[in-house]
Structures are given as structure tokens and as C-alpha cells.
C-alpha positions as CSV (number, residue, x, y, z in Angstrom):
1,M,153.3,-109.0,239.2
2,K,153.9,-112.5,240.1
3,N,157.0,-112.1,241.6
4,R,155.9,-109.7,243.8
5,L,153.1,-111.9,244.9
6,K,155.8,-114.2,246.4
7,V,157.3,-111.8,248.9
8,S,156.5,-112.2,252.7
9,W,153.8,-110.2,253.9
10,K,155.8,-109.4,256.7
11,K,158.0,-107.2,254.5
12,S,155.8,-105.7,251.8
13,V,152.2,-105.6,253.3
14,Q,152.0,-105.9,256.5
15,T,154.9,-103.6,257.1
16,R,154.1,-101.3,254.8
17,H,150.7,-100.8,256.2
18,M,152.2,-100.0,259.8
19,I,154.5,-97.6,258.6
20,G,152.1,-96.0,256.6
21,L,149.4,-95.8,259.7
22,I,152.0,-94.2,262.0
23,I,153.2,-91.4,259.4
24,L,148.9,-91.0,259.0
25,I,148.8,-90.5,262.8
26,L,152.1,-87.9,262.9
27,L,150.8,-86.0,259.6
28,T,147.2,-85.9,261.5
29,G,148.7,-84.3,264.5
30,G,150.6,-81.6,262.6
31,S,147.8,-80.8,260.4
32,G,145.9,-80.0,263.2
33,F,148.7,-77.4,264.4
34,Y,148.9,-76.2,260.8
35,I,145.1,-76.1,260.7
36,Q,144.9,-74.3,263.9
37,E,147.4,-71.4,262.8
38,K,146.2,-71.2,258.9
39,S,142.6,-70.4,260.3
40,T,143.5,-67.8,262.9
41,E,145.4,-66.2,260.1
42,F,142.7,-66.4,257.3
43,A,139.9,-65.2,260.1
44,I,142.2,-62.1,261.0
45,S,143.0,-61.8,257.1
46,T,139.1,-61.7,256.7
47,A,138.2,-59.6,259.5
48,Y,141.2,-56.8,258.1
49,S,139.8,-57.2,254.7
50,E,136.1,-56.5,255.8
51,M,137.4,-53.5,257.9
52,E,139.0,-52.3,255.1
53,T,136.2,-52.4,252.5
54,K,133.9,-50.7,255.2
55,T,136.2,-47.9,256.5
56,Q,137.4,-47.2,253.0
57,Y,134.1,-46.8,251.3
58,F,132.5,-44.9,254.1
59,M,135.4,-42.6,254.3
60,D,134.9,-42.3,250.0
61,I,131.1,-41.5,250.9
62,F,132.3,-38.4,253.1
63,E,135.2,-37.2,251.1
64,T,132.7,-37.4,248.0
65,E,130.3,-35.2,249.7
66,L,132.4,-32.7,251.4
67,G,134.2,-32.4,248.0
68,H,130.8,-31.7,246.2
69,I,130.1,-29.7,248.9
70,Y,133.1,-27.2,248.6
71,K,132.6,-27.1,244.8
72,I,129.0,-25.8,245.6
73,Q,130.3,-23.4,247.9
74,T,133.1,-22.0,245.2
75,E,130.4,-21.7,242.5
76,F,128.5,-20.3,244.8
77,F,130.1,-17.1,244.5
78,G,129.1,-16.8,240.5
79,D,125.8,-15.8,241.6
80,T,124.8,-12.4,239.7
81,K,122.5,-11.3,242.6
82,L,125.6,-11.7,245.0
83,I,127.8,-9.8,243.1
84,F,125.4,-6.8,243.2
85,I,124.9,-6.9,246.8
86,E,128.3,-7.4,247.6
87,T,129.3,-3.7,246.0
88,P,127.8,-1.0,247.8
89,K,128.5,1.3,244.6
90,T,126.1,-1.1,242.4
91,N,123.4,1.0,241.1
92,I,120.0,-0.7,242.2
93,S,117.3,0.0,244.4
94,E,116.4,-1.1,248.1
95,Y,113.8,-2.7,246.9
96,E,115.9,-4.7,244.3
97,R,118.8,-5.3,246.8
98,R,116.5,-6.8,249.5
99,G,115.3,-9.2,246.9
100,Y,118.8,-10.2,245.9
101,L,119.7,-10.3,249.7
102,L,116.5,-12.9,250.1
103,S,117.4,-14.9,247.1
104,V,120.8,-15.2,248.2
105,Q,119.7,-16.3,251.9
106,E,117.5,-19.1,249.9
107,H,120.5,-20.0,248.1
108,L,122.3,-20.4,251.3
109,W,119.7,-22.6,252.5
110,E,119.8,-24.7,249.6
111,I,123.6,-25.2,250.5
112,T,123.2,-26.1,253.6
113,G,120.8,-28.6,252.9
114,I,123.1,-30.6,250.5
115,S,124.0,-32.8,253.2
116,T,122.5,-34.7,256.0
117,L,126.0,-33.4,257.7
118,T,125.5,-29.8,257.8
119,N,124.3,-27.4,260.9
120,G,124.3,-23.9,259.3
121,A,126.0,-21.6,257.5
122,I,127.7,-17.8,257.4
123,L,127.9,-15.4,254.6
124,A,130.1,-12.5,255.4
125,L,130.2,-9.7,252.8
126,P,132.6,-7.1,254.4
127,E,132.4,-4.3,251.4
128,S,128.7,-4.0,251.9
129,N,128.8,-4.8,255.3
130,Y,126.1,-7.8,255.3
131,W,126.2,-10.7,257.9
132,I,124.1,-13.5,256.4
133,T,122.7,-16.7,257.8
134,N,120.2,-19.1,257.1
135,G,117.9,-17.5,259.9
136,A,119.0,-13.7,259.6
137,I,120.7,-10.7,257.4
138,S,122.5,-8.6,259.4
139,N,125.4,-6.1,259.7
140,I,128.7,-7.4,260.4
141,T,129.9,-5.8,263.9
142,E,133.1,-5.6,265.6
143,Q,132.9,-8.7,267.2
144,R,131.4,-10.4,264.3
145,G,134.4,-9.2,262.7
146,E,136.7,-10.7,265.0
147,I,134.9,-14.1,264.7
148,L,135.3,-13.8,260.8
149,R,138.7,-13.1,261.3
150,T,139.3,-16.1,263.0
151,Y,137.2,-18.2,260.5
152,V,139.1,-17.1,257.5
153,S,142.3,-17.6,258.9
154,Y,141.8,-21.8,258.2
155,G,142.7,-22.5,254.7
156,P,140.1,-23.8,252.3
157,G,139.0,-27.3,251.5
158,I,139.1,-29.3,254.7
159,L,137.1,-29.8,257.5
160,H,138.0,-27.7,260.4
161,Y,137.2,-27.2,264.5
162,H,137.4,-24.4,266.5
163,E,135.9,-23.8,270.0
164,G,133.3,-26.8,269.1
165,Q,132.5,-25.7,265.8
166,Y,133.4,-28.1,262.8
167,F,133.5,-26.2,259.6
168,M,134.6,-25.2,255.9
169,V,135.8,-21.9,254.5
170,V,135.5,-20.8,250.8
171,K,136.8,-17.0,250.7
172,S,138.1,-14.8,248.2
173,Y,141.7,-13.9,247.8
174,M,140.7,-10.4,247.3
175,K,140.1,-8.0,250.1
176,A,137.4,-5.7,250.5
177,Q,138.0,-2.2,250.4
178,D,139.1,-0.2,253.5
179,S,139.2,-4.0,255.1
180,D,141.8,-6.6,256.1
181,L,139.1,-9.1,255.3
182,P,138.5,-11.1,252.2
183,M,136.0,-9.4,250.1
184,H,133.7,-12.3,250.4
185,S,133.7,-15.6,253.0
186,L,131.4,-18.4,253.2
187,I,131.4,-20.8,256.5
188,L,129.5,-23.9,256.3
189,F,129.0,-25.9,259.8
190,F,129.0,-29.4,260.3
191,S,127.2,-31.1,263.1
192,H,129.2,-33.3,265.5
193,D,126.1,-35.1,266.5
194,K,125.4,-36.3,262.5
195,I,128.6,-37.4,261.8
196,Q,128.6,-39.3,264.8
197,K,125.5,-40.8,263.9
198,E,127.1,-41.8,260.4
199,L,130.0,-43.3,261.9
200,E,127.3,-45.8,263.9
201,V,126.7,-47.5,260.7
202,L,130.4,-49.2,261.1
203,L,129.5,-50.7,264.5
204,G,129.5,-54.2,264.5
205,T,129.9,-56.0,268.1
206,E,129.9,-54.8,271.3
207,S,133.8,-55.1,271.6
208,S,133.9,-53.5,268.1
209,G,134.2,-49.2,267.7
210,A,134.5,-46.4,264.8
211,F,136.1,-42.7,265.0
212,L,137.2,-40.0,263.2
213,F,140.0,-37.5,264.0
214,N,142.6,-35.0,262.9
215,L,145.3,-34.0,265.2
216,E,146.6,-31.3,263.1
217,E,142.7,-29.9,263.6
218,G,142.5,-30.9,267.1
219,F,139.0,-33.0,266.5
220,Y,138.3,-36.6,267.5
221,I,134.8,-38.1,267.0
222,S,133.8,-41.6,268.4
223,A,130.6,-43.4,267.3
224,Y,130.3,-43.5,271.1
225,D,130.0,-41.4,273.7
226,N,132.9,-40.8,276.0
227,D,134.8,-43.3,274.1
228,E,137.6,-44.4,276.2
229,M,138.9,-47.2,274.6
230,A,138.8,-45.4,271.2
231,Q,140.9,-43.1,272.9
232,A,143.2,-45.7,273.9
233,V,143.2,-47.2,270.5
234,Q,144.2,-43.5,269.0
235,K,147.0,-43.0,271.4
236,N,148.2,-46.3,270.4
237,L,148.2,-46.2,266.2
238,T,151.8,-46.5,264.8
239,V,153.0,-44.7,261.6
240,D,155.4,-45.6,258.9
241,K,158.8,-43.6,258.3
242,Q,156.7,-41.2,256.6
243,G,154.5,-40.6,259.3
244,N,151.6,-41.8,257.9
245,Y,149.5,-44.5,259.8
246,K,149.6,-47.9,258.8
247,A,146.4,-48.9,257.2
248,I,146.2,-52.2,258.8
249,Q,147.4,-52.4,262.9
250,R,147.5,-55.1,265.6
251,I,147.9,-53.5,268.8
252,N,147.8,-54.7,272.6
253,I,145.4,-52.6,275.0
254,N,145.6,-54.0,278.6
255,G,146.8,-57.3,277.5
256,E,143.6,-57.5,275.0
257,K,144.7,-57.5,271.3
258,Y,142.4,-55.8,268.4
259,L,142.8,-55.6,265.1
260,V,142.8,-51.6,263.5
261,C,142.3,-50.2,260.2
262,V,142.6,-46.5,259.2
263,T,142.0,-44.8,256.6
264,A,144.6,-42.4,254.6
265,K,143.8,-38.7,255.5
266,G,141.6,-36.8,253.9
267,I,139.6,-33.8,253.7
268,M,137.9,-35.1,256.8
269,G,141.2,-36.4,258.6
270,N,141.5,-40.2,259.4
271,L,138.9,-43.1,259.8
272,V,139.4,-45.3,262.2
273,Q,137.5,-48.9,263.0
274,Y,138.5,-51.2,265.5
275,I,137.5,-54.9,267.0
276,K,138.7,-57.4,269.5
277,E,140.8,-60.0,268.3
278,E,139.2,-62.7,270.4
279,T,135.7,-61.7,269.2
280,I,137.0,-63.0,265.6
281,L,138.7,-65.9,267.0
282,L,136.0,-66.9,269.1
283,P,134.1,-69.4,266.5
284,I,137.8,-71.2,265.6
285,R,138.7,-71.8,269.4
286,N,135.2,-73.6,269.7
287,F,136.6,-75.3,266.5
288,Q,139.7,-76.1,267.5
289,S,138.5,-78.2,270.7
290,Q,136.4,-80.2,268.5
291,F,139.2,-80.9,266.2
292,F,141.5,-82.3,268.9
293,V,138.8,-84.1,270.2
294,V,138.4,-85.7,266.5
295,M,142.2,-86.1,266.3
296,S,142.7,-88.0,269.7
297,L,139.8,-90.5,268.5
298,M,141.7,-91.4,265.3
299,I,144.9,-91.9,267.4
300,V,143.0,-94.3,269.2
301,F,141.3,-95.8,266.2
302,S,144.9,-96.1,264.4
303,I,146.7,-97.8,267.4
304,F,144.0,-100.3,266.9
305,L,144.1,-101.1,263.5
306,I,147.9,-101.7,263.4
307,S,147.2,-104.2,266.2
308,Y,144.3,-106.0,264.3
309,L,146.9,-106.2,260.7
310,K,149.3,-108.0,262.6
311,K,147.2,-111.2,261.4
312,I,148.0,-112.8,258.6
313,I,146.7,-111.5,255.4
314,H,149.0,-113.1,253.1
315,K,147.0,-115.4,251.5
316,P,143.7,-113.6,250.9
317,I,145.8,-111.0,249.1
318,Q,147.2,-113.3,246.8
319,V,143.4,-114.5,246.0
320,L,142.5,-110.6,245.2
321,M,145.7,-110.2,243.3
322,D,144.3,-113.0,240.9
323,G,141.4,-111.4,240.7
324,F,143.2,-108.1,239.7
325,E,145.3,-110.1,237.1
326,R,142.3,-111.2,235.2
327,M,140.8,-107.8,235.6
328,E,143.9,-106.8,233.6
329,T,143.1,-109.0,230.8
330,G,139.8,-107.6,230.5
331,D,137.9,-110.6,232.0
332,F,135.5,-108.4,234.0
333,N,133.0,-111.0,234.4
334,Y,135.0,-112.9,237.0
335,Q,133.8,-113.4,240.5
336,I,136.0,-114.2,243.8
337,D,133.9,-116.8,246.2
338,E,133.4,-114.8,249.3
339,E,134.5,-117.8,251.6
340,E,136.5,-115.6,254.1
341,K,134.5,-113.7,257.0
342,N,136.6,-111.2,257.8
343,E,137.4,-108.0,256.4
344,F,139.0,-109.8,253.3
345,G,135.1,-110.7,252.5
346,V,134.4,-107.3,252.3
347,L,137.7,-106.8,250.1
348,Y,136.0,-109.6,247.7
349,E,132.7,-108.3,247.6
350,G,133.9,-104.7,247.0
351,F,136.1,-106.4,244.1
352,N,133.1,-108.1,242.7
353,E,130.8,-105.3,242.7
354,T,133.7,-103.2,241.1
355,Q,133.5,-105.6,238.4
356,N,129.8,-105.5,238.1
357,R,130.1,-101.5,238.1
358,I,133.0,-100.9,236.1
359,L,131.1,-100.2,232.7
360,K,129.1,-98.2,234.8
361,L,131.7,-95.7,236.2
362,I,133.0,-95.4,232.6
363,N,130.2,-93.3,231.7
364,E,130.3,-91.6,235.3
365,V,133.7,-90.2,234.1
366,Y,131.6,-88.2,231.6
367,V,129.0,-86.9,234.4
368,Q,132.0,-86.1,236.7
369,K,133.6,-83.9,234.2
370,N,130.3,-81.7,233.6
371,L,130.0,-81.5,237.6
372,A,133.6,-80.3,237.6
373,D,132.7,-77.9,234.8
374,H,129.9,-77.0,236.6
375,A,131.6,-76.3,239.4
376,Q,134.1,-74.2,237.8
377,M,131.3,-71.8,236.6
378,K,130.2,-71.3,240.4
379,Q,133.9,-70.4,241.5
380,L,133.9,-67.9,238.7
381,Q,130.7,-66.5,239.4
382,A,131.1,-66.3,242.9
383,Q,134.0,-63.7,242.2
384,I,131.5,-60.9,241.3
385,N,131.7,-58.0,243.8
386,P,129.8,-58.6,247.2
387,H,130.1,-55.2,248.4
388,F,127.2,-53.8,246.9
389,L,125.3,-54.0,249.8
390,Y,127.2,-52.0,252.0
391,N,126.4,-49.1,249.0
392,S,122.9,-49.6,248.8
393,F,121.5,-49.3,252.0
394,F,123.7,-46.4,253.1
395,I,122.0,-44.6,250.0
396,L,118.6,-45.7,251.3
397,S,119.5,-44.6,255.2
398,R,120.5,-41.3,253.8
399,R,117.3,-40.7,251.9
400,I,115.2,-41.9,254.8
401,K,117.0,-39.2,257.1
402,K,116.8,-36.3,254.7
403,G,112.6,-37.1,254.5
404,D,112.9,-37.9,251.0
405,Y,110.5,-40.8,251.7
406,K,109.4,-41.1,247.9
407,N,112.6,-41.4,246.5
408,A,113.7,-43.7,249.3
409,M,110.3,-45.7,248.4
410,D,111.2,-46.2,244.4
411,L,114.8,-46.9,245.9
412,A,113.8,-49.7,248.2
413,D,111.4,-51.6,245.0
414,Y,114.7,-51.2,242.6
415,L,117.1,-52.9,245.9
416,G,114.0,-55.4,246.2
417,E,114.1,-56.3,242.6
418,Y,117.7,-56.6,242.7
419,F,118.3,-58.8,245.3
420,R,115.4,-61.1,244.6
421,F,117.3,-61.6,241.2
422,L,120.2,-62.6,242.9
423,N,118.6,-65.1,246.1
424,R,116.4,-66.8,243.8
425,D,116.5,-70.7,243.1
426,S,117.4,-70.0,239.4
427,S,119.5,-71.7,236.7
428,D,123.2,-70.0,236.0
429,Y,122.1,-69.4,232.7
430,I,118.9,-67.1,231.9
431,P,117.3,-65.5,228.8
432,L,118.5,-61.9,227.9
433,R,115.4,-60.3,229.1
434,E,115.6,-61.3,232.2
435,E,119.4,-60.0,232.6
436,V,118.6,-56.7,230.8
437,Q,115.9,-56.0,233.5
438,H,118.3,-56.8,236.5
439,A,120.9,-54.7,235.1
440,I,118.2,-51.7,234.8
441,S,117.3,-52.0,238.2
442,Y,121.1,-51.8,239.4
443,A,121.5,-48.6,237.3
444,K,118.6,-47.3,238.8
445,I,120.0,-47.8,242.2
446,Q,123.1,-46.3,241.2
447,E,121.4,-43.3,239.2
448,S,120.2,-42.2,242.6
449,R,123.4,-42.9,244.3
450,F,125.0,-40.1,241.5
451,S,122.1,-37.7,242.1
452,G,121.2,-36.5,238.6
453,R,125.1,-36.4,237.6
454,I,124.3,-39.3,235.3
455,K,122.0,-40.1,232.2
456,I,121.4,-43.8,231.6
457,E,120.0,-44.9,228.1
458,F,118.7,-48.5,227.8
459,E,118.1,-49.0,224.2
460,E,114.5,-51.5,223.6
461,L,115.6,-54.9,223.5
462,P,114.7,-56.5,220.1
463,E,112.2,-59.2,220.2
464,R,113.8,-61.6,218.4
465,I,116.9,-62.0,220.9
466,E,115.4,-61.4,224.4
467,G,115.3,-65.4,224.8
468,I,118.8,-65.8,224.2
469,L,120.8,-67.8,227.2
470,M,123.7,-66.3,228.8
471,P,125.0,-66.3,232.3
472,R,123.5,-64.6,235.0
473,L,125.4,-61.3,236.7
474,T,127.0,-60.5,233.0
475,L,125.8,-56.9,232.2
476,Q,125.6,-55.7,235.7
477,P,129.4,-56.1,236.6
478,L,129.9,-54.4,233.4
479,I,127.6,-51.4,234.6
480,E,129.4,-51.2,237.8
481,N,132.5,-50.8,236.5
482,V,131.0,-47.9,234.4
483,F,130.2,-46.2,237.7
484,E,132.8,-46.9,239.7
485,H,135.1,-45.7,237.0
486,G,134.4,-44.4,234.1
487,L,131.6,-41.8,235.6
488,Y,132.9,-41.8,239.0
489,N,134.5,-38.3,239.3
490,K,132.0,-37.3,236.4
491,L,130.3,-34.2,238.1
492,E,127.7,-33.5,235.7
493,N,126.3,-34.8,232.0
494,G,127.5,-38.6,232.5
495,L,126.2,-40.8,230.3
496,L,125.6,-44.7,230.2
497,R,124.5,-46.5,227.3
498,V,122.9,-50.0,226.9
499,S,122.4,-50.9,223.1
500,F,121.8,-54.3,221.4
501,F,122.6,-55.6,218.0
502,V,121.5,-58.6,216.2
503,T,124.0,-60.9,214.8
504,E,124.0,-63.8,212.8
505,K,125.0,-66.0,215.4
506,G,122.8,-64.1,218.1
507,A,123.6,-60.7,219.2
508,V,125.9,-58.1,220.9
509,V,125.3,-55.9,224.1
510,S,127.2,-52.9,224.5
511,V,128.2,-50.8,227.3
512,E,129.6,-47.5,226.7
513,D,129.9,-44.3,228.5
514,N,131.4,-40.7,228.1
515,G,133.9,-40.8,230.9
516,E,137.2,-39.1,230.7
517,E,139.0,-41.3,233.0
518,C,140.1,-44.0,230.6
519,T,143.2,-43.5,228.9
520,D,144.2,-45.2,225.6
521,E,146.7,-47.2,227.4
522,M,144.2,-48.6,229.8
523,I,142.7,-49.8,227.3
524,H,145.3,-51.6,225.3
525,N,145.8,-53.2,228.7
526,L,142.6,-54.7,229.4
527,Q,142.8,-56.1,225.8
528,Q,145.7,-57.5,226.6
529,K,144.6,-59.3,229.7
530,L,141.4,-60.6,228.2
531,F,143.4,-63.3,226.5
532,S,146.7,-63.4,228.6
533,K,147.0,-67.2,229.7
534,N,148.3,-65.9,233.3
535,D,145.4,-66.8,235.4
536,G,147.0,-64.6,238.5
537,E,144.9,-61.9,238.5
538,I,141.2,-62.6,237.8
539,T,139.4,-59.1,237.8
540,G,135.8,-58.7,237.5
541,I,135.9,-58.2,233.1
542,I,138.5,-60.8,233.5
543,N,135.9,-62.8,234.9
544,I,133.1,-62.2,232.7
545,H,135.3,-62.9,230.1
546,K,136.0,-66.4,231.0
547,R,132.4,-67.3,232.1
548,L,131.2,-66.0,228.4
549,M,134.2,-67.9,226.5
550,H,133.4,-71.2,229.0
551,Y,129.5,-70.9,228.5
552,Y,129.8,-70.6,224.6
553,R,132.7,-72.8,223.6
554,G,134.9,-70.3,222.4
555,E,132.6,-68.2,220.8
556,G,131.0,-65.8,223.5
557,R,133.8,-62.8,224.5
558,L,134.1,-59.4,225.6
559,I,135.0,-56.4,223.0
560,I,137.1,-54.1,224.5
561,E,137.3,-50.3,223.0
562,R,136.8,-47.0,222.4
563,S,133.4,-45.5,222.6
564,D,131.9,-43.0,220.5
565,L,130.9,-41.4,223.2
566,G,134.5,-40.5,224.4
567,G,135.2,-43.4,227.4
568,L,135.3,-47.1,227.3
569,K,132.7,-49.6,225.5
570,I,132.7,-53.0,226.3
571,S,130.6,-55.5,223.9
572,V,129.3,-58.9,225.0
573,V,128.9,-61.0,222.3
574,L,126.7,-63.9,223.0
575,V,125.7,-67.0,220.8
576,N,121.9,-68.1,220.4
577,M,123.2,-71.8,221.3
578,L,119.1,-73.2,220.5
579,V,119.6,-72.4,216.5
């Protein structure tokens, strides 16, 4: 150290300062352009992600609803009363036949009322010559026969368009006696205005839009009437080598760039959402202007600082280095006389304060470690799915549109409890009873979404374990996983069970289902990922496992196994830290 202090300041200190400041100016300027590019990329990427999430979720709702409608249509042909009346030779009285006809018409009303998108239906029975609609029961005329031939020429299972009508067809593959028409046909019609109204949910700013189209069927539905911009977007969409529309696109229309998200083709065709790029980048443009002003000020300040550092500083540094040398020997009581009246006087004062605070800093290291642990917990907890809000309010909106106000109010109450729990100022760790109550609110919301297809069972929480502290938002994501993966395709008799077990060290909470989607291989892969040292993939379940391991110092964890119900079983191991 003493040999280094004998080196001329011009060669060691001042020169290094000047070079360092010049490099800092260059790095600051370069970072400005780098931040500009990266911030733009991030904004566009975030916009794409949000658009993709919203459009895919919206399309999934459409697809699920139409698939459910088609299934109910198909099951309708198994109605015994329909079988009696579609065969003229059936040995029943006219009074009975009339009653059966009215019952079938009532059933037709029920099918029409399943969805807010439907607009009427036609049931044609050529062999018995019945033409049944929501409003009337009549006979198949020659004109109606031609209309029916047009509709049944379309394939089943998808949404079709013909002469201003949107419809789905379910038909028998058997021909009626002495006719080229199917033995029975059911045509369900959908409203253009109702579909358009649903698309308005995807609208954001005035420079955004959404539309649904199917080139093969020849229909196009936009959230706006006479949407010329949407038509221009549709014409400029690009396809891949397989002829499919690219999911994420960036197109140019009349000199303006637009971000576009396209879903894969399904029952209803392709759903497209678009937004003007400038709308997304406007806040960044404002930030960039401010940044360049700040950078210019930094350059001016750096030039001034370089000129000031040209003054002799070697001797004051020698005094400071002597002080550091005594600090190295452990003499924390040494103080430098603050004779200098310039920047070095400030340095001397800082050195003396450092000597007085050095022991405090040792203790603060421990505090900083705790803060780092807290930050890590916040980071892990923030990975919990943020898109539940879209789903919740969409279901609420549909209920209100249907006039189902009681269930809408119940759902609104559960939503209130759910979001009050998420947004209140509370500890990161809460008693088990509060977490369970939040999970129940969430499960009730999801139960509404699945319309009686899934049964929820919560065992009674034992009193002796209800006060165990645990990380917030632990059970809800596990239940969400059941609904989104385990029971999503369960059309009936779905079961979600939450049970509690008291252990010597705490408790075990098990979430299990009777879903059929989870294979033994998938369970094995999940078990492997829980204890993998690779942090490249942090899914929701892995997130929860890490939080439990972090909070309970390695004693808390998740256990994944096959449920006795037939589906997946995830058990949460909790430790009573107060014992």
C-alpha cells in the first residue's frame, strides 16, 4: 500500500478519475439508446401477452359454450317423447301426441335458452311431417323442405353462415322414409348482435378493436358497426407455411403500425384483436424525452466534475490512506482532523462517521439479509395468476345479461370477499382459517362458472390447527389448477375435495379431484420438478412449493400423488412455527 501511495497522483488518481468519467459519459449515452429499444420491445411484448391472454380466454369461452350446446343438441334426439312423435306409426292417441309435441317444444325452448348468443331453433321431423319452432308447431311445406335441405347440407359441430343467418346443425344420418331428408334435424340459430355485444368486452382504447371471421363460411362480425379498420386488418393478416394465421402479427395500414393477435381457428372461426402501436408506446415516448434531458444534464455535470478534479489531490489522499491503514489494523477509534475545507473535508468527515458506524453496519448486514428474504418472498408470491379478474367479471356479466340476478348477487358477494382478501393491507403470512375462507370464496366463484358440473367438498377445519401461520395465496392456486386442468373437460359429476389432517408438527391440507386428464407420467414429471435445481421454469405449483420451503425452512412442502378419487392429489405440509 505504501509503495502505491508514493506514485504520482497524475499517473494514478487524477488520470483514472478522468478516464472513468469519460467512460461513464459514453456508457450513459449508450444506455439511453439501449433503454429506448428495450423499453419499446418490453411494451410491445407486454401488449402482445395481454392481447393473447384476453383473446384466447374469450375464444375458449365461446368454444366451450358452443361445444356444450352441440352436445345438448345431440342428446336431445334421445328424448323418448321425440322418438314417439317422429315415427307416424307409433300407437299413441292424438291427445298423447299433442302432449308429446308440446313437451318437445318446451325442451326446444330450454336448448335455446342455454346461451345468451342463441336466437331461436328449428326441429324438423320429415317422416311425421312436423316443423317445430320456439313459437309454433306446424307441417313441413314444400318451401320449408327446400330451406331444410339447404341447412342440412352443412356439416355438424361448427358455426355456419347462410343468407344472414348464423347457425349450428345436428342431424340424423338416417333418411326419413320416402324422403331424401334426414329422419330428424335440429338447427340452432345465433344472433349477430349478441355476438357483437360479447366482442365489445375486448375493446380498450378508441384505436383498438376486435372481430370474428371465417373465410370458408363467409361471415365477419366486428365489435364496431361498419368497422373499416377491422376489414383492413383482416386483409393484411399473414399466414404461415401450413396456411394458418400467425398468432402474433405486426402490420402496417396507411402508414400506421398495428399490433394484432389471432387465435387458432375453432368452431366459430378466428378471433382477432388489434391496437395501434403508437397508443402503447406513447408513455414510453414521453419517458424517453425526459430521459434525454436528464442525460444531457449528466454530461454537463460530468464535464464540470472533470475540470474540477484537475486540482492537486495527492496529499489529502495520503492522509486518507493512512486512516484506512489504521482501520485495517482494527483501530476503529482513530479520527482524522478535518482541516481541509473542500471535498476532502467531506471525505474525512465520512471516514470518521464510517469508523463510528462500522459496528452498526455489521448488525445491519443481518437486517439486510432479512429484507432480502422478504423481497424474495414477494417475488415468488407475485407469480400467482393475475388473469382471474377477466374470468370473474365475464361470468358476472353473463349472469346479469340472462336476468339471473340472485346468482349474480351471490357471485358478486364472493368476488367482493375474494378481492378484499387480495387487496387488504395484511401480512404475507396468515392463519390457516383465513386462507381456507379465501379458498372457499374462490371455489364458489368457479362453481358458478362450471354450472353444476362440479361438486365442491370442504371438510370441517379442526379447531386446533386453524391458527397455523402459512404463506398467503397457497390453497387458491391449487384449487385453480384443479378447475383449469383436472376438471375443465368434466361435463358432469366432477368432484373437488379439500380435507384436513392434524400431524405432530402441524397439519396437512389435501386438494384432490376425480379428473381424468392427469396421467401417471404427468404426476411423475411434477414430482421431479418440485425438487429440481433448475430454476428455468417456475410454474404455479413449483412457486407454492418454493414458498413453503422458504417459510418453513425446508420442513414445509408439497406432496403430489394419485388421488383415490382417480385424479390428482396435492397435499400441503404445514408446520406450526409457534410450538
